[in-house]
C-alpha positions as semicolon CSV with decimal commas, in nm:
position;residue;x (nm);y (nm);z (nm)
1;M;10,182;-2,769;-9,795
2;S;10,381;-3,035;-9,932
3;L;10,458;-3,410;-9,774
4;S;10,813;-3,255;-9,760
5;T;10,717;-3,006;-9,582
6;L;10,530;-3,105;-9,310
7;R;10,801;-3,401;-9,230
8;A;10,979;-3,084;-9,231
9;R;10,760;-2,942;-8,963
10;L;10,686;-3,221;-8,719
11;R;11,061;-3,303;-8,718
12;P;11,109;-3,024;-8,465
13;L;10,779;-3,041;-8,292
14;L;10,847;-3,478;-8,251
15;A;11,193;-3,348;-8,096
16;W;11,049;-3,052;-7,841
17;L;10,798;-3,370;-7,706
18;R;11,048;-3,601;-7,632
19;S;11,250;-3,262;-7,436
20;A;11,152;-3,204;-7,089
21;D;10,886;-2,911;-7,207
22;G;10,701;-3,156;-7,456
23;F;10,699;-3,381;-7,112
24;A;10,567;-3,163;-6,909
25;Y;10,336;-3,053;-7,148
26;L;10,244;-3,431;-7,236
27;A;10,180;-3,457;-6,877
28;L;9,938;-3,158;-6,834
29;M;9,721;-3,258;-7,148
30;A;9,675;-3,576;-6,973
31;L;9,593;-3,494;-6,618
32;A;9,371;-3,259;-6,814
33;L;9,217;-3,562;-7,066
34;A;9,149;-3,784;-6,769
35;V;9,013;-3,566;-6,540
36;R;8,706;-3,469;-6,773
37;L;8,627;-3,823;-6,980
38;A;8,622;-3,949;-6,571
39;L;8,358;-3,712;-6,460
40;A;8,223;-3,669;-6,809
41;P;7,983;-3,982;-6,822
42;N;7,885;-3,937;-6,421
43;L;7,770;-3,541;-6,362
44;M;7,500;-3,416;-6,562
45;K;7,292;-3,096;-6,407
46;S;7,163;-2,875;-6,722
47;F;6,888;-2,947;-7,009
48;D;7,130;-2,775;-7,237
49;M;7,294;-3,081;-7,383
50;G;6,973;-3,244;-7,445
51;T;6,849;-2,889;-7,636
52;Y;7,194;-2,878;-7,832
53;E;7,097;-3,237;-7,960
54;Y;6,782;-3,205;-8,017
55;W;6,875;-2,874;-8,190
56;G;7,072;-3,171;-8,416
57;H;6,865;-3,343;-8,432
58;L;6,594;-3,105;-8,649
59;A;6,856;-3,042;-8,813
60;N;6,906;-3,377;-8,978
61;I;6,475;-3,346;-9,024
62;D;6,369;-3,007;-9,171
63;L;6,678;-2,783;-9,154
64;L;6,516;-2,535;-9,326
65;H;6,286;-2,506;-9,100
66;V;6,434;-2,588;-8,841
67;Y;6,339;-2,262;-8,595
68;S;5,992;-2,306;-8,720
69;L;5,940;-2,684;-8,631
70;G;6,187;-2,665;-8,309
71;G;5,927;-2,338;-8,150
72;K;5,610;-2,581;-8,232
73;G;5,746;-2,815;-7,903
74;P;5,576;-2,828;-7,580
75;N;5,892;-2,704;-7,325
76;W;6,030;-2,376;-7,428
77;L;6,380;-2,519;-7,307
78;Y;6,374;-2,696;-7,638
79;Y;6,317;-2,425;-7,886
80;P;6,558;-2,324;-8,133
81;N;6,724;-1,970;-8,016
82;Y;7,136;-2,021;-8,149
83;P;7,257;-1,800;-8,497
84;P;7,286;-2,139;-8,730
85;V;7,637;-2,205;-8,690
86;A;7,496;-2,379;-8,426
87;I;7,257;-2,576;-8,599
88;Y;7,506;-2,693;-8,824
89;F;7,710;-2,833;-8,604
90;Y;7,516;-3,002;-8,330
91;G;7,312;-3,117;-8,676
92;L;7,646;-3,252;-8,848
93;I;7,770;-3,424;-8,416
94;D;7,412;-3,580;-8,447
95;K;7,415;-3,706;-8,775
96;V;7,809;-3,839;-8,766
97;V;7,712;-4,027;-8,416
98;F;7,328;-4,217;-8,515
99;G;7,498;-4,264;-8,902
100;L;7,795;-4,425;-8,666
101;A;7,520;-4,695;-8,434
102;A;7,327;-4,775;-8,702
103;L;7,595;-4,884;-8,896
104;L;7,729;-5,087;-8,613
105;G;7,404;-5,201;-8,525
106;L;7,394;-5,016;-8,127
107;P;7,068;-4,882;-8,031
108;L;7,057;-4,561;-7,961
109;A;6,770;-4,326;-7,906
110;H;6,772;-3,915;-7,848
111;D;6,762;-3,893;-7,480
112;V;7,106;-3,701;-7,372
113;R;6,976;-3,741;-7,012
114;H;6,983;-4,132;-7,007
115;S;7,268;-4,185;-7,215
116;S;7,612;-4,140;-7,102
117;L;7,791;-4,223;-7,444
118;L;7,566;-3,919;-7,553
119;Q;7,667;-3,707;-7,242
120;V;8,035;-3,760;-7,390
121;V;7,961;-3,714;-7,734
122;F;7,778;-3,421;-7,680
123;K;8,071;-3,280;-7,422
124;L;8,318;-3,367;-7,641
125;P;8,360;-3,005;-7,884
126;G;8,404;-2,872;-7,486
127;I;8,625;-3,107;-7,407
128;I;8,871;-3,035;-7,670
129;A;8,833;-2,693;-7,687
130;D;8,938;-2,692;-7,346
131;L;9,266;-2,898;-7,452
132;A;9,368;-2,663;-7,735
133;L;9,298;-2,393;-7,540
134;L;9,537;-2,484;-7,281
135;T;9,803;-2,568;-7,527
136;I;9,804;-2,218;-7,671
137;L;9,841;-2,091;-7,281
138;Y;10,123;-2,367;-7,261
139;V;10,341;-2,276;-7,538
140;K;10,252;-1,863;-7,477
141;A;10,337;-1,912;-7,070
142;L;10,709;-2,101;-7,232
143;D;10,795;-1,758;-7,355
144;A;10,701;-1,576;-7,163
145;L;10,786;-1,731;-6,814
146;D;11,155;-1,879;-6,709
147;R;11,070;-2,125;-6,492
148;R;10,894;-2,454;-6,636
149;W;10,768;-2,537;-6,294
150;V;10,576;-2,269;-6,277
151;V;10,437;-2,245;-6,636
152;W;10,340;-2,581;-6,582
153;L;10,186;-2,504;-6,247
154;L;10,024;-2,218;-6,416
155;C;9,856;-2,421;-6,646
156;A;9,716;-2,647;-6,436
157;T;9,524;-2,384;-6,234
158;Y;9,360;-2,384;-6,562
159;A;9,296;-2,731;-6,653
160;I;9,170;-2,819;-6,341
161;S;8,996;-2,544;-6,263
162;P;8,673;-2,634;-6,099
163;G;8,481;-2,362;-6,252
164;V;8,575;-2,489;-6,624
165;L;8,540;-2,846;-6,486
166;I;8,183;-2,690;-6,402
167;A;8,095;-2,527;-6,722
168;V;8,244;-2,814;-6,929
169;V;8,206;-3,189;-6,795
170;F;7,921;-3,080;-6,597
171;W;7,689;-2,789;-6,744
172;G;7,788;-2,929;-7,077
173;Q;7,827;-2,602;-7,204
174;T;7,982;-2,447;-7,492
175;D;8,169;-2,100;-7,387
176;G;8,534;-2,272;-7,404
177;L;8,430;-2,325;-7,850
178;V;8,311;-1,977;-7,728
179;L;8,684;-1,852;-7,624
180;L;8,870;-2,086;-7,837
181;G;8,716;-1,869;-8,120
182;V;8,772;-1,509;-8,003
183;V;9,099;-1,623;-7,854
184;V;9,269;-1,746;-8,234
185;A;9,020;-1,474;-8,349
186;L;9,199;-1,187;-8,173
187;F;9,574;-1,365;-8,263
188;F;9,462;-1,281;-8,615
189;A;9,408;-0,933;-8,589
190;L;9,773;-0,969;-8,374
191;R;9,892;-1,083;-8,707
192;R;9,727;-0,838;-8,931
193;Q;9,522;-1,086;-9,060
194;P;9,183;-0,930;-9,147
195;V;9,024;-1,214;-9,377
196;W;9,137;-1,468;-9,089
197;C;9,003;-1,287;-8,805
198;G;8,741;-1,210;-8,922
199;V;8,638;-1,524;-9,080
200;L;8,669;-1,669;-8,689
201;L;8,515;-1,356;-8,547
202;A;8,256;-1,459;-8,803
203;L;8,172;-1,829;-8,695
204;V;8,220;-1,741;-8,358
205;V;7,952;-1,456;-8,358
206;N;7,686;-1,658;-8,579
207;F;7,728;-1,955;-8,343
208;K;7,617;-1,754;-8,050
209;P;7,632;-1,380;-8,082
210;Q;7,803;-1,216;-7,738
211;P;8,118;-1,260;-7,848
212;I;8,025;-0,945;-8,076
213;V;8,164;-0,745;-7,804
214;F;8,535;-0,819;-7,896
215;A;8,509;-0,718;-8,311
216;P;8,524;-0,323;-8,209
217;L;8,888;-0,427;-8,081
218;A;9,025;-0,602;-8,339
219;L;8,896;-0,371;-8,585
220;V;8,995;-0,055;-8,405
221;Y;9,406;-0,262;-8,385
222;L;9,379;-0,359;-8,792
223;W;9,287;0,012;-8,871
224;R;9,521;0,192;-8,677
225;W;9,792;-0,083;-8,679
226;G;9,768;-0,208;-9,022
227;G;9,508;0,084;-9,206
228;F;9,170;0,142;-9,319
229;R;9,177;-0,163;-9,629
230;M;9,276;-0,430;-9,370
231;V;8,982;-0,328;-9,154
232;V;8,762;-0,353;-9,508
233;R;8,924;-0,701;-9,559
234;G;8,828;-0,750;-9,239
235;A;8,453;-0,672;-9,224
236;I;8,434;-0,852;-9,544
237;A;8,518;-1,154;-9,428
238;F;8,234;-1,130;-9,101
239;L;8,008;-0,995;-9,327
240;G;8,027;-1,315;-9,633
241;V;8,092;-1,575;-9,396
242;T;7,728;-1,465;-9,208
243;L;7,563;-1,448;-9,560
244;L;7,639;-1,751;-9,598
245;V;7,586;-1,886;-9,303
246;W;7,237;-1,729;-9,262
247;L;7,175;-1,837;-9,641
248;P;6,941;-2,090;-9,611
249;Y;6,692;-1,900;-9,332
250;L;6,700;-1,626;-9,537
251;I;6,445;-1,745;-9,802
252;P;6,182;-1,485;-9,858
253;P;5,909;-1,446;-9,666
254;F;6,180;-1,457;-9,435
255;G;5,981;-1,743;-9,211
256;E;6,237;-1,903;-9,026
257;L;6,371;-1,571;-8,923
258;G;6,046;-1,487;-8,737
259;A;6,043;-1,763;-8,564
260;L;6,338;-1,723;-8,407
261;A;6,269;-1,414;-8,285
262;H;5,985;-1,582;-8,205
263;N;6,151;-1,877;-7,951
264;V;6,402;-1,597;-7,855
265;G;6,171;-1,384;-7,726
266;V;5,986;-1,690;-7,541
267;A;6,346;-1,815;-7,378
268;Q;6,326;-1,432;-7,271
269;A;5,991;-1,385;-7,094
270;K;5,980;-1,753;-6,894
271;E;6,397;-1,677;-6,811
272;G;6,288;-1,331;-6,691
273;L;6,412;-0,979;-6,798
274;A;6,632;-0,903;-6,473
275;A;6,822;-0,745;-6,383
276;S;7,082;-1,054;-6,289
277;R;7,036;-1,437;-6,405
278;D;7,220;-1,539;-6,105
279;G;7,556;-1,373;-6,234
280;W;7,704;-1,291;-5,888
281;N;7,780;-0,921;-6,087
282;L;7,706;-0,498;-6,006
283;W;7,350;-0,612;-5,997
284;Y;7,321;-0,804;-5,682
285;A;7,655;-0,574;-5,470
286;L;7,402;-0,344;-5,492
287;G;7,067;-0,567;-5,409
288;V;6,901;-0,508;-5,733
289;P;6,886;-0,868;-5,921
290;T;6,526;-0,937;-5,961
291;Q;6,443;-0,590;-6,062
292;S;6,307;-0,551;-6,439
293;V;6,564;-0,451;-6,650
294;S;6,334;-0,140;-6,759
295;S;6,304;-0,014;-6,384
296;R;6,455;0,288;-6,307
297;L;6,765;0,249;-6,109
298;I;6,953;0,604;-6,090
299;G;6,661;0,906;-6,150
300;S;6,537;0,884;-6,515
301;L;6,826;0,587;-6,592
302;T;6,700;0,275;-6,594
303;V;6,926;-0,072;-6,489
304;N;6,929;-0,120;-6,882
305;E;7,065;0,208;-6,952
306;V;7,293;0,235;-6,695
307;G;7,485;-0,140;-6,705
308;Y;7,555;-0,079;-7,116
309;A;7,664;0,282;-7,042
310;L;7,900;0,162;-6,840
311;F;8,041;-0,151;-7,044
312;V;8,048;0,104;-7,378
313;I;8,308;0,303;-7,129
314;V;8,525;0,038;-7,075
315;I;8,483;-0,087;-7,463
316;L;8,585;0,270;-7,543
317;I;8,860;0,284;-7,274
318;A;9,002;-0,100;-7,440
319;M;8,977;0,049;-7,805
320;I;9,180;0,383;-7,709
321;G;9,425;0,133;-7,553
322;V;9,491;-0,067;-7,865
323;W;9,495;0,196;-8,055
324;R;9,774;0,407;-7,893
325;R;9,965;0,075;-7,856
326;P;9,995;-0,202;-8,031
327;Q;10,142;-0,508;-7,814
328;P;9,990;-0,807;-7,737
329;S;9,952;-0,707;-7,364
330;R;9,724;-0,446;-7,486
331;M;9,501;-0,703;-7,689
332;W;9,444;-0,934;-7,419
333;S;9,397;-0,690;-7,135
334;G;9,162;-0,497;-7,318
335;A;8,932;-0,816;-7,412
336;A;8,963;-0,928;-7,079
337;I;8,827;-0,618;-6,896
338;I;8,566;-0,632;-7,230
339;A;8,457;-0,950;-7,065
340;L;8,489;-0,901;-6,678
341;A;8,263;-0,573;-6,752
342;M;7,995;-0,769;-7,000
343;F;7,954;-1,025;-6,708
344;T;7,967;-0,757;-6,407
345;V;7,777;-0,445;-6,550
346;T;7,577;-0,557;-6,796
347;P;7,206;-0,696;-6,661
348;L;7,096;-1,052;-6,786
349;Q;7,385;-1,252;-6,717
350;L;7,430;-1,576;-6,616
351;E;7,722;-1,748;-6,423
352;R;7,895;-1,912;-6,650
353;Y;7,883;-1,589;-6,873
354;L;8,261;-1,501;-6,639
355;F;8,403;-1,811;-6,805
356;P;8,598;-1,606;-7,086
357;A;8,713;-1,385;-6,861
358;L;8,933;-1,683;-6,690
359;G;9,115;-1,758;-7,031
360;L;9,215;-1,409;-7,145
361;F;9,353;-1,282;-6,809
362;F;9,547;-1,559;-6,765
363;L;9,683;-1,440;-7,138
364;A;9,655;-1,123;-7,064
365;A;9,921;-1,185;-6,714
366;L;10,168;-1,326;-6,895
367;Y;10,290;-0,953;-7,000
368;D;10,180;-0,812;-6,690
369;R;10,210;-1,007;-6,369
370;R;9,922;-0,804;-6,175
371;Y;9,643;-0,925;-6,385
372;W;9,769;-1,276;-6,175
373;L;9,551;-1,145;-5,933
374;I;9,297;-1,064;-6,126
375;Y;9,276;-1,378;-6,248
376;G;9,270;-1,554;-5,956
377;V;9,044;-1,386;-5,831
378;V;8,782;-1,425;-6,083
379;S;8,795;-1,814;-6,064
380;V;8,702;-1,791;-5,733
381;T;8,411;-1,591;-5,763
382;F;8,308;-1,833;-6,096
383;M;8,388;-2,158;-5,910
384;A;8,142;-2,044;-5,606
385;N;7,910;-1,839;-5,803
386;F;7,819;-2,165;-6,042
387;G;7,899;-2,383;-5,793
388;S;7,596;-2,206;-5,594
389;E;7,378;-2,305;-5,911
390;V;7,485;-2,656;-5,893
391;L;7,452;-2,683;-5,541
392;A;7,155;-2,571;-5,572
393;S;6,970;-2,832;-5,805
394;S;6,770;-3,106;-5,650
395;N;6,748;-3,360;-5,933
396;D;7,104;-3,416;-5,928
397;R;7,247;-3,740;-5,805
398;I;7,597;-3,588;-5,735
399;S;7,533;-3,268;-5,513
400;S;7,214;-3,376;-5,345
401;H;7,393;-3,554;-5,160
402;I;7,620;-3,301;-5,048
403;P;7,519;-3,259;-4,691
404;A;7,369;-2,888;-4,665
405;H;7,639;-2,792;-4,359
406;L;7,936;-2,815;-4,653
407;H;7,759;-2,572;-4,909
408;R;7,873;-2,299;-4,740
409;V;8,256;-2,462;-4,707
410;L;8,223;-2,530;-5,060
411;L;8,135;-2,198;-5,141
412;L;8,400;-2,039;-4,937
413;H;8,124;-1,880;-4,744
414;L;8,059;-1,637;-5,004
415;D;7,766;-1,498;-5,010
416;S;7,591;-1,337;-5,356
417;W;7,631;-0,990;-5,319
418;Q;7,953;-1,068;-5,135
419;G;8,047;-1,202;-5,510
420;G;7,923;-0,966;-5,669
421;V;8,178;-0,679;-5,504
422;I;8,491;-0,858;-5,539
423;N;8,408;-0,829;-5,881
424;C;8,330;-0,546;-5,913
425;V;8,657;-0,499;-5,724
426;A;8,823;-0,683;-5,950
427;L;8,698;-0,470;-6,252
428;L;8,800;-0,128;-6,175
429;L;9,162;-0,298;-6,075
430;A;9,200;-0,453;-6,392
431;I;9,136;-0,095;-6,519
432;I;9,374;0,086;-6,322
433;Y;9,567;-0,209;-6,486
434;F;9,528;-0,105;-6,818
435;L;9,548;0,242;-6,819
436;W;9,870;0,242;-6,632
437;P;10,007;-0,064;-6,829
438;R;10,390;-0,196;-6,710
439;V;10,616;-0,223;-6,944
440;T;10,815;-0,584;-6,944
441;A;11,039;-0,797;-7,165
442;T;10,838;-1,031;-7,230
443;E;10,676;-0,795;-7,544
444;Q;11,041;-0,761;-7,657
445;A;11,188;-1,047;-7,617
446;P;11,468;-1,092;-7,886
447;T;11,367;-1,514;-7,884
448;M;11,090;-1,767;-7,892
449;R;11,190;-2,060;-7,697
450;A;10,824;-2,257;-7,729
451;T;10,709;-2,125;-8,079
452;D;11,041;-2,139;-8,252
453;A;11,070;-2,524;-8,123
454;L;10,722;-2,589;-8,289
455;P;10,764;-2,438;-8,675
456;I;10,440;-2,612;-8,741
457;L;10,236;-2,361;-8,497
458;P;10,159;-2,067;-8,595
459;T;10,426;-1,800;-8,422
460;F;10,191;-1,508;-8,350
461;G;10,427;-1,256;-8,264
462;L;10,542;-1,199;-7,885
463;S;10,870;-1,011;-8,027
464;G;10,596;-0,736;-8,173
465;P;10,350;-0,757;-8,448
466;P;10,479;-0,822;-8,796
467;G;10,533;-0,516;-9,015
468;A;10,549;-0,272;-8,631
469;P;10,729;0,003;-8,593
470;A;11,138;0,048;-8,550
471;S;11,072;0,174;-8,222
472;L;10,848;-0,077;-8,002
473;V;11,102;-0,374;-8,177
474;P;11,438;-0,308;-8,007
475;A;11,740;-0,354;-8,146
476;P;11,920;-0,733;-8,058
477;A;12,158;-0,499;-7,841
478;E;11,960;-0,346;-7,671
479;R;11,681;-0,583;-7,604
480;A;11,962;-0,817;-7,476
481;T;12,071;-0,530;-7,221
482;R;11,672;-0,496;-7,148
483;T;11,683;-0,850;-7,075
484;Q;11,944;-0,877;-6,849
485;G;11,816;-0,576;-6,686
486;D;11,465;-0,725;-6,592
487;A;11,638;-1,040;-6,512
488;S;11,870;-0,861;-6,264
489;G;11,555;-0,678;-6,047
């Protein structure tokens, strides 16, 4: 992109930022950033950030032997058990931070728990991912909704969602990074750009494996509405990036792969192979959260088999829906029910694994308003579930000062089994909405107010994907009639 082209694209962006929509957006970003930066240096509950910093330190000591070197430590909590992208990522952060500290003559030790600076630094990626996703939600909400103040309030519910804040600035977790990568990858699938879709999915999956569950949705969409060649191109991009990031650890006799498997096995053994690891889901609703995943649940079927069988059914429902209709609403609602189902029915779930469902249901609700109910429900259960873990911590300097009699109030008097039942009902309701969708004027709007004003941002085709069948993109007169009818209704 030439400098003149960049200036041409920036000019309308700057003009938009000076408009009422732009001021509202800047106010929302300022609010979200201020809350996060105010809390980041003062809150830290988990060992996760200390673990990430340790992985980064190991990467800068001996990148080719991170897994074997880290697996010899005295505490299993610090064993490297994420794929290589996470190791590279935290190694880069560690290198930059400690390099700058040395350059400026600042004393800095590898001790996140007692360093407010390191706590903020290792929370910044999650904070930046939050703001990036919030930008996407805001722009898409401007396209979908007529009232500016409604857009602002809805986005504010995500910007200051207690569950999101706990995950990002209290726990210091990376779920926001993963969700942002998944959302952008699915946008590329909707735009029938398989290479970029494959690259993004590969980076996300090789950072944290769980998002692989969204790959079938993207591949089915590309196959059905773009052709088999697109699937091949996306798969090649995914496999190529995967091979590239794993290349340093594929040196025979593959000792680092064995060390990684050992570290994962130790972590699972220590955490326990229970039906649920504190995630309020189906297993809490059934009263069997502490049972082993290999224990029999129905006849000869184990907890593991029942959970994954239910999950496969939900994935098939989502894939069939995307196969039948190419609209963005099907992609986002399908991805949302997959995220909620993964948390609700599969075993070994932690409370924070519900995180992706919030952003995906927000996007789905922009096309089908019924999903706002599911978004609100999972926001509340996520907050209460995560909050129960925080309040149960006796070594946290903030939560330990909250009187016990206020715990139930803060958790909305929800018990774990009640939260599990609510999440199960929300999943069933979301599947019903998905099976009987509503066609809205949003996907047939002839203009895209926000993205037309912001040409520097990718316009991911709310009027239908590029090259969509003519029947899916109404003629201008027809679209105007439908829009007027929708407004009068």
